[in-house]
C-alpha positions in Angstrom: 0.1 0.3 -0.1 1.0 3.5 -0.7 1.7 5.7 2.4 -1.1 7.9 1.1 -3.6 5.3 1.2 -2.6 4.2 4.6 -3.0 7.7 6.1 -6.4 7.9 4.4 -7.5 4.5 5.9 -6.2 5.7 9.4 -8.1 8.8 9.0 -11.1 7.3 8.3 -10.6 4.7 11.2 -10.4 7.8 13.6 -13.3 9.7 12.4 -15.8 6.8 12.5 -14.6 5.5 15.6 -14.9 8.6 17.7 -18.1 9.5 15.4 -19.9 6.3 16.6 -18.9 7.0 20.3 -20.4 10.6 20.0 -23.6 9.0 18.3 -23.8 6.2 20.8 -23.9 9.0 23.6 -26.6 10.9 21.7 -28.7 8.0 21.1 -28.5 6.8 25.1 -29.8 10.4 26.2 -33.8 9.6 25.4 -33.4 6.3 27.3 -31.3 6.7 30.4 -30.0 10.7 30.3 -26.6 12.1 29.9 -25.4 12.2 33.3 -21.8 11.6 34.3 -22.9 8.2 35.6 -24.0 7.3 31.9 -21.2 8.9 29.8 -18.2 8.1 31.8 -18.8 4.2 32.0 -19.6 4.6 28.1 -16.4 6.3 27.3 -14.3 3.9 29.6 -15.9 0.8 27.5 -15.1 2.4 24.7 -11.7 3.1 25.4 -10.9 -0.5 26.8 -12.3 -2.1 23.7 -10.1 0.2 21.9 -7.1 -0.8 23.9 -7.9 -4.5 23.2 -8.4 -3.9 19.9 -4.9 -2.3 19.5 -3.5 -5.5 21.3 -5.3 -7.9 19.2 -4.1 -5.8 16.0 -0.4 -5.8 17.3 -0.6 -9.9 17.0 -1.8 -10.0 13.4 1.3 -10.9 11.0 -0.4 -11.9 7.6 -2.9 -10.8 5.2 -3.1 -7.1 6.7 -5.2 -5.5 4.1 -7.6 -8.1 4.0 -8.2 -8.1 7.6 -8.5 -4.4 7.9 -11.1 -4.4 5.1 -13.0 -7.4 6.8 -13.0 -5.1 10.1 -14.3 -2.1 8.2 -17.1 -4.0 6.6 -18.4 -5.5 10.1 -18.0 -2.1 11.6 -19.8 -0.4 8.9 -22.8 -3.1 9.7 -22.6 -2.2 13.4 -22.7 1.3 12.9 -25.3 1.4 10.4 -27.6 -1.1 11.8 -26.5 -1.2 15.5 -26.6 2.6 15.9 -30.0 3.3 14.0 -32.6 4.7 16.3 -35.0 1.9 15.6 -32.2 -0.6 16.7 -31.9 1.3 20.2 -35.5 2.0 20.8 -36.0 -1.8 20.4 -33.3 -2.6 22.9 -34.7 -0.6 25.3 -38.2 -1.4 24.6 -37.7 -5.2 24.8 -34.9 -5.6 27.4 -35.4 -4.4 30.9 -34.3 -2.9 33.1 -32.9 -0.1 31.1 -29.2 -1.1 32.8 -29.5 -4.4 31.2 -30.3 -3.0 27.7 -27.7 -0.5 28.2 -25.1 -3.3 28.9 -26.2 -5.3 25.9 -25.9 -2.1 23.9 -22.3 -1.6 25.2 -21.3 -5.4 24.8 -22.9 -6.2 21.4 -22.5 -3.1 19.5 -20.2 -0.1 20.8 -17.5 -2.3 22.1 -17.3 -4.6 19.4 -17.1 -1.8 16.8 -14.2 -0.1 18.6 -12.3 -3.3 19.1 -12.5 -4.1 15.3 -11.3 -0.3 14.5 -8.6 -0.3 17.1 -6.8 -3.0 15.1 -6.5 -0.7 12.2 -3.2 1.1 13.0 -1.2 -1.6 14.5 -2.0 -3.7 11.3 -1.6 -1.0 8.9 2.0 0.3 10.1 3.4 -3.0 9.2 2.9 -1.9 5.5 5.0 1.2 5.9 8.2 -0.2 4.3 11.6 1.7 4.7 10.2 3.8 7.7 11.5 3.8 11.1 9.0 2.2 13.9 8.7 5.6 15.5 8.0 7.6 12.5 5.5 4.8 11.3 3.4 4.5 14.3 3.7 8.5 15.0 2.3 9.5 11.7 -0.4 6.7 11.5 -1.5 7.9 15.1 -1.6 11.5 13.8 -3.7 10.9 11.0 -6.0 8.7 13.0 -6.2 11.3 15.9 -6.8 14.0 13.2 -9.9 11.8 12.0 -11.1 11.7 15.4 -10.9 15.6 16.1 -12.7 16.4 12.9 -15.2 13.7 13.3 -16.1 14.7 16.6 -16.6 18.4 15.6 -18.1 17.8 12.3 -20.7 15.3 13.3 -21.8 17.2 16.5 -21.9 20.7 15.3 -22.5 20.1 11.8 -24.2 16.9 10.8 -26.3 16.5 13.7 -27.4 20.1 13.8 -28.5 20.3 10.1 -29.8 17.2 9.3 -30.2 14.7 12.5 -28.6 11.8 14.3 -29.4 9.4 11.5 -27.4 11.6 8.9 -24.4 11.1 11.2 -24.7 7.4 11.4 -25.0 7.2 7.6 -21.8 9.2 7.4 -19.9 7.1 9.5 -21.4 4.1 7.7 -20.2 5.6 4.4 -16.9 6.3 5.7 -16.1 2.8 6.8 -17.6 1.3 3.6 -15.4 3.4 1.6 -12.2 2.6 3.5 -13.2 -1.4 2.9 -13.6 -0.7 -0.8 -10.4 1.1 -0.9 -8.3 -1.8 0.9 -10.2 -4.2 -1.1 -9.4 -2.9 -4.7 -11.5 -4.4 -7.3 -12.8 -7.4 -5.2 -16.4 -7.9 -6.4 -17.5 -9.7 -3.2 -16.4 -6.6 -0.9 -18.2 -4.3 -3.4 -21.3 -6.3 -3.2 -21.2 -6.6 0.6 -20.7 -2.8 0.8 -23.6 -1.9 -1.5 -25.9 -4.2 0.6 -24.8 -2.7 4.0 -25.5 0.6 2.7 -29.0 -0.2 1.6 -29.8 -1.8 4.8 -28.2 1.1 6.7 -30.2 3.6 4.9 -33.5 1.6 5.1 -32.8 1.3 8.9 -32.1 4.9 9.8 -34.9 6.1 7.6 -37.5 4.0 9.5 -37.0 5.9 12.9 -40.0 7.6 13.1 -39.4 11.1 14.7 -40.9 14.5 13.9 -37.4 16.1 14.1 -33.9 15.1 15.5 -31.2 17.4 16.3 -27.6 17.0 18.5 -29.6 17.5 21.6 -32.8 15.7 21.2 -35.2 13.9 19.3 -38.8 15.5 19.0 -42.1 13.4 18.4 -45.4 15.2 17.8 -48.4 13.0 17.8 -51.9 12.3 18.9 -52.5 11.9 22.5 -55.4 9.8 24.1 -57.3 12.7 26.1 -60.9 11.9 26.1 -63.3 14.7 25.8 -60.5 17.0 24.0 -60.6 18.2 20.4 -57.5 17.1 18.8 -55.4 16.5 21.5 -51.5 16.1 20.6 -48.3 15.5 22.6 -44.9 17.1 22.2 -42.4 14.4 23.0 -39.0 15.3 24.0 -36.6 12.4 24.1 -39.3 10.0 25.1 -40.6 12.1 27.6 -44.0 13.9 27.4 -42.8 17.6 27.5 -46.3 19.4 26.7 -49.9 18.7 25.7 -52.4 20.9 23.8 -55.6 20.4 21.7 -57.8 22.6 19.5 -60.3 23.6 22.0 -61.2 27.2 22.9 -59.6 27.9 25.3 -56.9 25.1 24.6 -56.3 22.3 27.2 -52.6 22.1 28.6 -50.9 19.8 30.8 -51.8 19.8 34.5 -48.8 21.1 35.4 -48.8 24.0 32.9 -52.4 25.0 34.2 -51.1 24.9 37.8 -48.2 27.3 36.9 -50.4 29.5 35.2 -52.9 29.6 38.1 -50.0 30.7 40.5 -49.0 33.5 38.1 -52.1 34.6 36.5 -54.8 34.0 39.3 -52.8 33.8 42.7 -50.2 36.4 42.0 -52.2 38.7 39.6 -49.2 38.9 37.2 -49.6 41.5 34.7 -47.1 43.3 32.5 -44.3 41.3 34.2 -41.2 39.7 33.0 -41.1 36.1 33.1 -37.9 33.8 32.5 -38.6 30.1 31.6 -35.7 27.9 31.6 -36.5 24.9 29.3 -38.7 25.7 26.4 -40.8 22.4 26.1 -43.7 23.2 24.1 -43.8 27.0 24.7 -47.3 26.6 26.4 -46.7 28.5 29.4 -47.1 31.5 27.1 -49.5 30.4 24.4 -52.1 32.9 24.1 -51.3 34.6 27.2 -51.0 38.4 26.2 -50.7 39.9 29.8 -46.9 39.1 30.4 -43.7 39.1 28.7 -41.9 35.8 28.4 -38.3 35.0 27.6 -37.6 31.1 27.0 -34.0 29.7 27.2 -33.3 26.3 25.6 -30.0 24.7 24.7 -31.3 23.5 21.4 -31.6 26.4 18.9 -34.3 24.3 16.8 -36.8 23.6 19.5 -38.8 26.9 18.6 -39.3 26.5 14.8 -40.0 22.4 15.7 -42.5 23.2 18.3 -44.2 26.0 16.2 -44.6 24.3 13.1 -45.8 20.7 14.2 -47.1 21.3 17.7 -48.3 24.7 18.2 -49.2 25.3 14.5 -48.7 29.0 15.3 -46.1 31.3 16.4 -44.8 31.1 20.0 -45.4 33.9 22.1 -42.3 35.2 23.9 -38.5 36.0 23.2 -36.5 32.8 22.6 -32.6 32.5 23.6 -30.6 29.4 22.6 -28.4 28.8 25.3 -27.5 26.5 28.3 -29.7 27.7 31.2 -27.0 27.9 33.6 -24.6 30.1 31.6 -27.6 32.4 30.9 -28.4 33.2 34.5 -24.8 33.2 35.1 -23.9 36.3 32.8 -27.5 37.8 32.3 -27.8 41.5 33.2 -31.5 41.3 32.9 -33.8 40.8 35.9 -37.3 38.8 36.2 -40.4 38.9 38.1 -40.6 35.2 38.1 -38.3 32.2 36.9 -39.8 29.0 35.9 -37.4 26.0 35.7 -38.5 23.2 33.7 -35.4 21.8 32.2 -35.3 17.8 31.2 -33.1 16.1 29.0 -35.0 12.8 29.3 -37.9 11.3 31.3 -37.0 12.2 34.8 -33.6 13.3 34.1 -32.6 16.8 35.0 -29.1 17.5 33.8 -26.9 17.3 36.9 -25.3 21.0 36.7 -29.0 22.1 37.0 -29.6 20.6 40.3 -26.7 22.0 42.4 -26.9 24.8 45.2 -24.9 27.1 42.8 -27.5 26.8 39.8 -30.5 27.6 42.2 -28.4 30.5 43.6 -27.8 31.6 40.0 -31.6 31.6 39.6 -32.1 33.8 42.6 -29.4 36.2 41.1 -31.6 37.1 38.1 -34.7 37.6 40.1 -36.0 41.1 41.2 -36.3 41.5 45.2 -40.0 40.7 45.0 -39.6 37.8 42.5 -40.7 34.1 42.6 -38.8 30.8 41.6 -41.2 28.2 40.0 -39.9 24.6 39.3 -41.5 21.7 38.1 -39.7 18.7 39.4 -40.5 14.8 38.5 -40.2 13.0 41.9 -41.7 10.2 43.7 -45.1 10.9 44.7 -44.6 10.5 48.3 -41.0 12.5 48.5 -39.4 9.5 50.1 -36.5 9.1 47.6 -32.9 10.5 48.3 -32.9 12.3 45.3 -36.4 13.8 46.3 -35.2 14.8 49.7 -31.7 15.9 48.6 -33.1 18.0 45.9 -35.6 20.0 47.7 -33.0 20.6 50.6 -30.6 22.0 48.0 -33.2 24.6 46.8 -34.2 25.4 50.4 -30.5 25.8 51.3 -30.7 29.1 48.9 -34.4 30.0 49.3 -35.5 29.0 52.7 -38.9 27.4 53.0 -40.6 26.6 49.8 -44.2 25.8 49.0 -44.6 22.3 47.6 -47.5 21.0 45.6 -47.3 17.5 44.6 -49.6 16.5 41.6 -50.6 13.3 40.8 -50.0 11.6 44.4 -51.2 8.6 43.6 -48.4 7.8 40.8 -45.0 6.5 41.5 -43.7 9.5 39.6 -45.2 12.9 40.0 -44.9 16.5 38.7 -43.9 18.3 42.0 -44.4 22.3 41.7 -42.2 24.2 43.8 -42.7 28.0 44.6 -39.7 29.9 46.4 -39.8 33.8 47.1 -36.9 36.0 46.6 -37.6 37.8 49.8 -37.1 34.5 52.0 -33.7 33.4 53.3 -32.8 30.1 54.9 -33.1 30.6 58.8 -32.2 28.1 61.7 -35.0 26.0 62.8 -36.3 24.5 66.0 -38.3 21.6 67.1 -41.4 21.9 69.5 -41.2 19.5 72.4 -43.3 19.5 75.6 -40.3 20.8 77.9 -39.6 23.6 75.5 -42.6 24.9 73.7 -42.3 28.2 71.9 -44.9 27.7 69.7 -47.3 30.6 71.0 -44.3 32.9 71.0 -43.2 32.1 67.7 -46.9 32.7 66.5 -47.2 35.8 68.1 -43.9 37.1 66.6 
């Protein structure tokens, strides 16, 4: 092989291997979220498989091109079919619990792909004749790592943003098939397999029924089973119901949106106020609500257009800012009468950097002195879990005592609405006992 062709092949390997890892992390978000306890093991398993691939490739001493071509074809099948949305959805739908489905995905798709591609560099450096060992391995690793760098940027910031995750899957699959064809030359069998794999990959990825897909989330708008409503439809974000609406006059919304509206409009009597909403959802909080000014902040720049076209079927009311919620509240000079926190990456998963004390302190920073914080949390209905207790304690460590309303109390998971006032502060507490009961004094104060 010419040195140029070797560099092209290892570049493709780097581009597609890291691309597959990024796609895998994105595909897992709707099912198990994007917390550190998901991303860290995924990256760790991928690197372990890659290391084992290096070791396996180092032991190969014959048929270098044929073996790498075979590895590329198998990797193309794992990427094109295994990373398709329909495959991931099927795994998590039929294999329970979710942890078992995750391990099957890692062990059956991602790690074998990394192991096969990891063999590329040590195998092909055997073909770099008349070159020092250090130069051969160094240049091969350079082009492989350069491919990884460009793959991570172009797929996450380009392909996924403009076309969706399915397009990134097909880009990786096409790269691997091209590498196999370059390695095999005019081998008719390899060409036939590559063509078949390409067709199957396209078919598998185009069958993933989503309304829209971006680097941040997959969105589905579809009919909802809500009796006595007119054409009810749901807005799903990463498999989680974010909003509901129908064509009644006035429209019906989800219960927690009605509850938030009741607090803002009826109980507090908000009129001509500035309301910040962290997490856009379906933009239903401000839907046909002309009394106040709303500013939505969401990390996905495409969410407004998707919601307007497919869900609301009309323009969303309010200003929209595409930004990370925590970064916005840390840098904004604006002050709001109310801050509504409704941030979820999937199901019940709030991004971990949006549950800390520092985040809640940031929400207080952008509130006016008489402002209010409203947070929609999904917790166990009895508030008995460590997550529920600790999250509520974290919020109250910043705001002091807050009002807690549990909706759907009879369900294992419920919307829990938190209302905290900027005028409140954490205070030391005491316990009334018979020997030292200061209840009457406290009540008088």
